[in-house]
C-alpha positions as CSV (number, residue, x, y, z in Angstrom):
1,M,-29.5,-54.3,11.5
2,D,-27.0,-56.2,13.8
3,Y,-27.1,-53.3,16.4
4,K,-30.9,-53.1,16.5
5,V,-31.2,-56.9,16.7
6,G,-28.7,-57.1,19.5
7,L,-30.3,-54.3,21.4
8,L,-33.8,-55.6,21.1
9,G,-32.6,-59.1,22.0
10,R,-31.0,-57.8,25.2
11,I,-34.0,-55.7,26.1
12,A,-36.3,-58.8,25.6
13,L,-34.0,-61.0,27.7
14,L,-34.0,-58.3,30.4
15,A,-37.7,-58.0,30.3
16,A,-38.1,-61.8,30.7
17,S,-35.7,-61.8,33.6
18,L,-37.6,-59.0,35.3
19,F,-40.9,-61.0,34.7
20,L,-39.4,-64.1,36.3
21,L,-38.0,-62.0,39.2
22,A,-41.4,-60.6,39.9
23,Y,-42.9,-64.1,39.6
24,T,-40.5,-65.4,42.3
25,F,-41.7,-62.8,44.7
26,F,-45.4,-63.8,44.3
27,D,-44.8,-67.6,44.1
28,E,-42.3,-67.6,47.0
29,W,-39.6,-69.6,45.3
30,G,-37.2,-68.9,48.1
31,V,-34.5,-66.4,48.9
32,F,-31.8,-68.2,46.9
33,I,-33.7,-68.3,43.6
34,T,-34.9,-64.7,44.1
35,S,-31.3,-63.5,44.8
36,L,-30.1,-65.4,41.7
37,F,-32.6,-63.6,39.5
38,V,-31.7,-60.2,41.1
39,I,-28.0,-60.8,40.2
40,L,-29.0,-62.0,36.7
41,V,-31.0,-58.8,36.1
42,I,-28.2,-56.6,37.4
43,I,-25.7,-58.4,35.1
44,Q,-28.1,-58.0,32.1
45,I,-28.5,-54.3,32.8
46,I,-24.7,-53.8,33.0
47,F,-24.2,-55.7,29.6
48,L,-27.1,-53.7,28.0
49,L,-25.5,-50.4,29.1
50,R,-22.0,-51.6,27.8
51,Y,-23.6,-52.7,24.5
52,S,-25.4,-49.4,24.0
53,E,-22.3,-47.4,25.0
54,N,-20.0,-49.4,22.7
55,S,-21.3,-47.6,19.5
56,F,-21.1,-44.2,21.2
57,K,-17.6,-45.0,22.3
58,K,-16.6,-45.6,18.7
59,V,-18.1,-42.2,17.7
60,R,-16.3,-40.4,20.6
61,T,-13.0,-42.1,19.6
62,F,-13.6,-41.1,16.0
63,L,-14.3,-37.4,17.0
64,D,-11.3,-37.3,19.3
65,N,-9.1,-38.5,16.4
66,I,-10.4,-35.7,14.3
67,K,-9.8,-33.1,17.1
68,Q,-6.2,-34.3,17.5
69,D,-5.6,-34.5,13.7
70,K,-5.1,-38.3,13.9
71,Y,-6.3,-39.7,10.6
72,S,-4.2,-42.9,10.5
73,Q,-6.7,-45.2,12.3
74,V,-8.6,-47.7,10.2
75,Y,-11.8,-49.3,11.3
76,P,-12.2,-53.0,10.4
77,V,-14.7,-53.7,7.6
78,K,-16.2,-57.2,7.1
79,F,-18.5,-56.4,4.2
80,D,-21.4,-58.4,5.9
81,G,-24.0,-55.6,5.3
82,T,-24.4,-54.8,9.0
83,E,-24.9,-51.3,10.4
84,T,-21.5,-51.5,12.2
85,D,-19.8,-52.3,8.9
86,D,-21.6,-49.4,7.2
87,L,-20.5,-47.1,10.1
88,H,-16.9,-48.2,9.8
89,I,-16.9,-47.6,6.0
90,E,-18.2,-44.1,6.6
91,F,-15.6,-43.5,9.3
92,N,-12.8,-44.7,7.1
93,A,-14.0,-42.5,4.2
94,I,-14.2,-39.4,6.3
95,L,-10.7,-40.0,7.9
96,A,-9.2,-40.7,4.4
97,K,-10.7,-37.4,3.1
98,L,-9.5,-35.4,6.1
99,K,-6.0,-37.0,5.8
100,E,-5.9,-36.0,2.1
101,D,-7.0,-32.4,3.0
102,Q,-4.4,-32.3,5.7
103,A,-1.7,-33.5,3.3
104,E,-2.7,-30.9,0.7
105,K,-2.8,-28.1,3.3
106,E,0.7,-29.0,4.5
107,A,2.0,-29.2,1.0
108,N,0.5,-25.7,0.2
109,Y,1.9,-24.4,3.5
110,H,5.4,-25.7,2.7
111,Y,5.2,-24.5,-0.9
112,F,4.2,-20.9,0.0
113,R,6.7,-20.8,2.9
114,S,9.4,-21.9,0.4
115,V,8.3,-19.2,-2.1
116,F,8.1,-16.6,0.8
117,K,11.6,-17.5,2.0
118,H,13.2,-17.3,-1.5
119,L,11.6,-14.1,-2.8
120,S,14.0,-11.4,-3.9
121,I,12.1,-8.9,-1.7
122,G,12.9,-9.0,2.0
123,L,9.8,-10.1,4.0
124,I,9.2,-10.2,7.8
125,T,6.1,-11.2,9.7
126,F,5.8,-10.6,13.5
127,G,3.0,-10.7,16.1
128,E,1.8,-8.1,18.6
129,N,4.5,-9.3,21.1
130,G,7.2,-8.6,18.5
131,E,8.1,-12.3,18.0
132,I,9.2,-12.9,14.4
133,Q,7.3,-15.7,12.7
134,I,9.0,-15.6,9.3
135,L,12.2,-13.9,8.2
136,N,13.1,-14.8,4.6
137,V,16.5,-15.1,3.0
138,A,16.4,-11.7,1.3
139,A,15.6,-9.9,4.5
140,K,18.5,-11.6,6.2
141,R,20.8,-10.6,3.4
142,I,19.5,-7.0,3.4
143,L,19.8,-6.7,7.2
144,N,23.1,-8.6,7.2
145,V,21.9,-11.0,10.0
146,D,21.8,-14.8,10.4
147,E,18.7,-14.8,12.5
148,L,16.2,-12.6,14.4
149,K,13.9,-13.7,17.2
150,N,12.2,-10.4,17.9
151,I,11.5,-7.3,15.9
152,A,13.1,-5.2,18.6
153,E,16.5,-6.6,17.5
154,I,16.3,-4.6,14.3
155,E,17.1,-1.5,16.4
156,Q,20.7,-2.9,16.6
157,V,20.8,-2.9,12.8
158,N,19.3,0.5,12.2
159,K,17.2,2.6,14.7
160,E,15.4,4.6,11.9
161,L,14.3,1.3,10.3
162,H,13.1,-0.1,13.6
163,L,11.1,3.1,14.2
164,A,9.5,3.0,10.8
165,I,8.5,-0.6,11.1
166,Q,6.9,0.1,14.5
167,N,5.1,3.3,13.5
168,L,3.9,2.5,9.9
169,R,0.3,1.4,9.5
170,T,-1.3,-0.5,6.6
171,G,-0.3,0.9,3.3
172,G,2.4,3.1,4.8
173,S,5.8,3.2,3.2
174,E,9.1,5.0,3.9
175,L,12.5,5.3,2.4
176,I,15.3,4.4,4.8
177,K,19.1,4.4,4.2
178,I,21.1,1.7,6.0
179,A,24.8,0.8,6.0
180,H,25.7,-2.6,4.5
181,P,29.0,-4.3,3.8
182,D,28.2,-4.0,0.1
183,G,27.6,-0.3,0.5
184,I,24.8,2.1,1.4
185,M,21.3,0.6,0.7
186,Q,18.2,2.7,0.0
187,L,15.3,0.6,1.4
188,S,11.7,1.0,0.5
189,V,9.8,-0.2,3.6
190,Y,6.2,-1.2,3.2
191,V,3.9,-2.4,5.9
192,I,0.6,-4.3,5.9
193,E,-1.4,-5.1,9.2
194,L,-3.3,-8.3,9.1
195,L,-5.7,-10.1,11.4
196,M,-5.7,-13.9,11.4
197,R,-7.7,-16.1,13.9
198,G,-8.1,-13.1,16.2
199,E,-4.4,-12.4,16.3
200,K,-2.9,-9.2,14.8
201,F,0.4,-9.3,13.0
202,K,2.4,-7.2,10.6
203,L,3.9,-8.1,7.2
204,V,6.9,-5.9,6.4
205,S,8.5,-5.8,3.0
206,L,12.1,-4.5,2.5
207,Q,13.3,-3.7,-1.0
208,N,16.7,-2.3,-2.0
209,I,15.9,0.3,-4.6
210,Q,19.4,1.8,-4.7
211,S,20.1,0.8,-8.3
212,E,16.6,1.9,-9.5
213,L,17.1,5.3,-7.7
214,E,20.5,5.8,-9.2
215,E,19.1,5.0,-12.7
216,K,16.2,7.4,-12.2
217,E,18.6,10.0,-10.7
218,M,20.8,9.7,-13.8
219,E,17.8,9.9,-16.1
220,A,16.6,13.0,-14.1
221,W,20.0,14.6,-14.4
222,Q,20.1,13.9,-18.1
223,N,16.6,15.4,-18.6
224,L,17.6,18.4,-16.5
225,V,20.8,19.0,-18.4
226,K,18.9,18.8,-21.7
227,I,16.4,21.4,-20.5
228,L,19.1,23.6,-18.9
229,T,21.2,23.4,-22.0
230,H,18.2,24.3,-24.2
231,E,17.1,27.3,-22.0
232,I,20.6,28.6,-21.5
233,M,21.5,28.2,-25.2
234,N,18.3,30.0,-26.2
235,S,19.5,33.0,-24.2
236,I,23.2,32.8,-24.8
237,A,23.2,32.2,-28.5
238,P,21.4,35.5,-29.5
239,I,23.4,37.4,-26.9
240,S,26.7,36.0,-28.2
241,S,25.7,36.6,-31.8
242,L,24.4,40.1,-31.3
243,A,27.4,41.1,-29.1
244,G,29.8,39.8,-31.8
245,T,28.0,41.8,-34.5
246,L,28.1,45.0,-32.4
247,K,31.7,44.4,-31.6
248,S,32.6,43.9,-35.3
249,E,30.8,47.1,-36.4
250,I,32.3,49.2,-33.6
251,E,35.8,47.9,-34.3
252,H,35.3,48.7,-38.0
253,K,34.3,52.3,-37.1
254,I,37.3,52.7,-34.8
255,E,39.8,51.2,-37.4
256,H,38.6,53.5,-40.1
257,N,38.1,56.5,-37.8
258,E,34.5,56.8,-38.9
259,E,31.8,58.4,-37.0
260,A,28.6,56.5,-36.4
261,T,25.4,57.9,-37.9
262,E,22.3,58.5,-35.8
263,E,20.7,55.5,-37.4
264,E,23.7,53.3,-36.6
265,L,23.7,54.6,-33.0
266,E,20.0,53.6,-32.7
267,D,20.9,50.1,-34.0
268,F,23.7,49.9,-31.4
269,L,21.3,50.9,-28.6
270,M,18.7,48.5,-29.8
271,G,21.3,45.7,-29.8
272,M,22.5,46.5,-26.3
273,A,18.9,46.7,-25.1
274,T,18.2,43.3,-26.6
275,I,21.4,41.9,-24.9
276,E,20.2,43.4,-21.6
277,K,16.7,41.9,-21.9
278,R,18.0,38.4,-22.7
279,S,20.5,38.7,-19.9
280,E,17.7,39.6,-17.5
281,G,15.8,36.6,-18.8
282,L,18.8,34.4,-18.0
283,I,19.1,35.9,-14.5
284,D,15.4,35.1,-13.9
285,F,15.9,31.6,-15.1
286,V,18.8,31.1,-12.7
287,S,16.7,32.6,-9.9
288,D,14.0,30.1,-10.6
289,F,16.5,27.3,-10.5
290,R,17.8,28.5,-7.1
291,S,14.3,28.7,-5.6
292,L,13.7,25.1,-6.8
293,A,17.0,23.9,-5.1
294,H,16.4,25.7,-1.8
295,I,13.0,24.8,-0.4
296,P,12.9,25.5,3.4
297,A,12.0,22.7,5.8
298,P,8.2,22.8,6.4
299,K,6.9,24.2,9.7
300,F,4.0,21.9,10.6
301,T,0.8,23.4,11.9
302,S,-2.8,22.2,11.8
303,I,-4.5,23.4,8.6
304,R,-8.3,23.5,8.3
305,I,-9.0,22.5,4.7
306,S,-12.2,24.4,4.4
307,S,-10.3,27.6,5.3
308,L,-7.5,26.7,2.9
309,F,-10.0,26.3,0.0
310,E,-11.9,29.6,0.9
311,Q,-8.6,31.5,1.1
312,L,-7.5,30.0,-2.3
313,E,-10.8,31.2,-3.9
314,V,-10.3,34.7,-2.5
315,L,-6.7,34.8,-3.8
316,L,-7.7,33.7,-7.3
317,H,-11.0,35.4,-7.4
318,H,-9.9,37.8,-10.2
319,Q,-8.5,35.0,-12.4
320,L,-11.6,32.9,-11.9
321,E,-13.9,35.8,-12.7
322,A,-11.8,36.8,-15.8
323,G,-11.8,33.3,-17.1
324,Q,-15.5,32.7,-16.2
325,V,-14.5,29.6,-14.3
326,H,-16.9,28.0,-11.8
327,L,-15.1,26.7,-8.7
328,I,-16.8,23.9,-6.6
329,Q,-15.6,22.8,-3.2
330,E,-16.2,19.3,-1.7
331,I,-14.9,18.4,1.7
332,N,-15.8,15.2,3.6
333,P,-15.9,15.5,6.6
334,E,-16.4,19.3,6.7
335,E,-14.0,19.8,9.7
336,L,-11.2,17.9,8.0
337,I,-7.8,19.0,9.2
338,L,-4.3,18.2,7.9
339,F,-0.8,18.9,9.4
340,G,1.6,20.8,7.2
341,D,3.3,24.0,6.3
342,Q,0.5,26.5,5.7
343,T,2.5,28.7,3.3
344,Q,3.9,25.8,1.3
345,I,0.6,23.9,0.9
346,E,-1.0,27.2,-0.2
347,Q,1.7,27.5,-2.8
348,V,1.1,24.0,-4.1
349,M,-2.7,24.7,-4.3
350,I,-2.2,28.0,-6.0
351,N,0.1,26.4,-8.6
352,L,-2.4,23.6,-9.4
353,T,-5.4,25.8,-9.5
354,Q,-3.7,28.4,-11.7
355,N,-2.7,25.5,-14.0
356,A,-6.3,24.3,-14.0
357,I,-7.6,27.8,-14.9
358,Q,-5.1,28.1,-17.8
359,A,-6.2,24.6,-19.0
360,L,-9.8,25.8,-19.3
361,E,-9.0,28.7,-21.7
362,D,-10.4,26.9,-24.8
363,S,-13.0,24.8,-23.0
364,D,-16.8,25.2,-23.4
365,E,-17.4,23.9,-19.8
366,K,-15.2,25.8,-17.4
367,L,-15.3,23.9,-14.1
368,I,-12.8,23.3,-11.4
369,R,-13.6,21.0,-8.5
370,L,-11.6,21.1,-5.2
371,K,-12.1,17.8,-3.3
372,A,-10.8,16.8,0.1
373,F,-11.5,13.4,1.8
374,I,-10.0,10.5,3.7
375,D,-9.4,7.4,1.7
376,E,-9.8,3.7,2.7
377,A,-6.2,3.6,4.0
378,G,-6.8,6.6,6.3
379,K,-4.8,9.1,4.2
380,I,-5.9,12.6,3.6
381,I,-6.4,13.3,-0.1
382,I,-6.9,16.7,-1.9
383,E,-7.8,16.7,-5.6
384,V,-7.8,19.5,-8.1
385,C,-10.0,18.5,-11.0
386,D,-10.6,20.5,-14.2
387,S,-12.8,20.0,-17.2
388,G,-10.1,21.1,-19.7
389,K,-8.7,19.4,-22.8
390,G,-6.4,17.1,-20.8
391,I,-2.7,16.4,-21.1
392,E,-1.1,14.6,-24.0
393,E,0.3,11.1,-23.1
394,E,3.8,12.1,-24.2
395,A,3.8,15.1,-21.9
396,M,2.4,13.1,-18.9
397,G,5.8,11.6,-18.1
398,K,7.6,14.9,-18.2
399,I,5.3,17.4,-16.5
400,F,7.2,17.1,-13.1
401,I,10.6,17.6,-14.7
402,P,12.0,21.1,-13.8
403,F,11.6,23.7,-16.5
404,F,9.5,21.5,-18.7
405,T,6.2,23.2,-19.7
406,T,3.5,22.8,-22.3
407,K,2.3,26.4,-21.9
408,K,3.3,29.4,-24.0
409,K,4.2,31.3,-20.9
410,G,5.6,29.8,-17.7
411,S,8.9,28.8,-16.1
412,G,8.1,25.1,-15.9
413,I,9.0,24.9,-12.2
414,G,5.5,25.0,-10.6
415,L,4.8,21.3,-10.7
416,S,8.4,20.2,-9.9
417,L,8.3,22.6,-6.9
418,S,4.9,21.2,-5.8
419,K,6.3,17.7,-6.0
420,Q,9.3,18.6,-3.8
421,I,7.0,20.3,-1.3
422,M,4.8,17.2,-1.1
423,R,7.9,15.0,-0.5
424,R,9.0,17.3,2.3
425,H,5.5,16.6,3.8
426,K,6.1,12.8,3.5
427,G,3.4,12.8,0.8
428,N,3.1,12.5,-2.9
429,I,1.5,14.1,-5.9
430,Q,-0.1,12.1,-8.7
431,V,-1.9,13.0,-12.0
432,R,-4.4,11.4,-14.2
433,S,-5.8,12.9,-17.4
434,K,-8.0,12.0,-20.3
435,I,-7.9,13.9,-23.6
436,G,-11.2,15.8,-24.0
437,E,-12.4,15.1,-20.4
438,G,-10.0,16.9,-18.1
439,T,-7.1,16.4,-15.6
440,T,-7.0,15.6,-11.9
441,F,-4.0,16.3,-9.7
442,K,-4.1,14.3,-6.5
443,L,-2.2,15.3,-3.3
444,I,-1.6,12.4,-0.9
445,F,-0.8,13.1,2.7
446,N,0.3,10.1,4.6
447,G,-0.3,11.7,8.0
């Protein structure tokens, strides 16, 4: 109420002064008195303006403090129930809340910055101008640097790494080898592009996966040796056994100067034929192994996916018809094009589609769906889906191992060959399966 009372009082006093000023004009009180009242009115107007501006000045100062993040000012409170007192109480409450929020925000910022800096994965953030905002301890250790100001400086550490960081887009990843005082490091480089307050910046993660790769490599070698040993022993054991038997019988005949009967000659011929057949099987096995180890570098051309699917249907028409399999094609957009080696990609698609046809042998619904689309990360995806019986969970982790197969007939190199071809294309192959519902193989092209 004090502001209203003061304002009304000043207005009333100004009105009275104006009334007296007017009266001096009509009553001719003289120039001195009239001038005195004129000065009095001017002074009252000035004080009235200052009084009314005083409260607005407090509000402006309050808002300026908020703009400048100055929350330490305290407005005096007399607890006399006046409007000014109430206004000061509100101002103090708002400033206290903002100060608390600012302190919490700063605490969170320092907490997450500390966590960011001490993560075991190397992390780097930089803006469009290349200026590095955060470089954590792990990144410094991986790159063997004390400090970096601009992302361009990474070129001095490793040109391939710098190129990958510049070219990779959101969700993109690449494996890079770099030299380090502790030895060669195999880095998994992953990039995310972010937009904050209208400014674009990149978050790059660097993870040394050398030990994991070595462990996986050792595991892969062990699995490969097991399968090679199994396959080779399956061929060598009967050859060795049969050759030993034939040798023993022939030596017996020679030692005792006995002639072989016609029946015994037939047995010898059958034994040698068996040895020849098993030897040819072993040669085929080695040939398959050689083809797996010598995949040529892909020759990249533009491949229209609709043409790829149509050609695939023509190539496998007889198998599809014989198995009474219905093939459906779904391409979005219709004119979708990928860049790769035409022959190698066809080989992958033939392998996957033939596997799908074989998976449908005992199924009531025989359906294969070929799908091609662009995912949310901008990657081209091709899927081969079948409505077969699915893959057992135990076999899921082994299907890409060379020479492992769940089929009665087959070399077991189709999927491992397909995986290698996809890696040569900077892509990947994934599988998901559900017993009784079917299997989907997913080809991912990073572009």
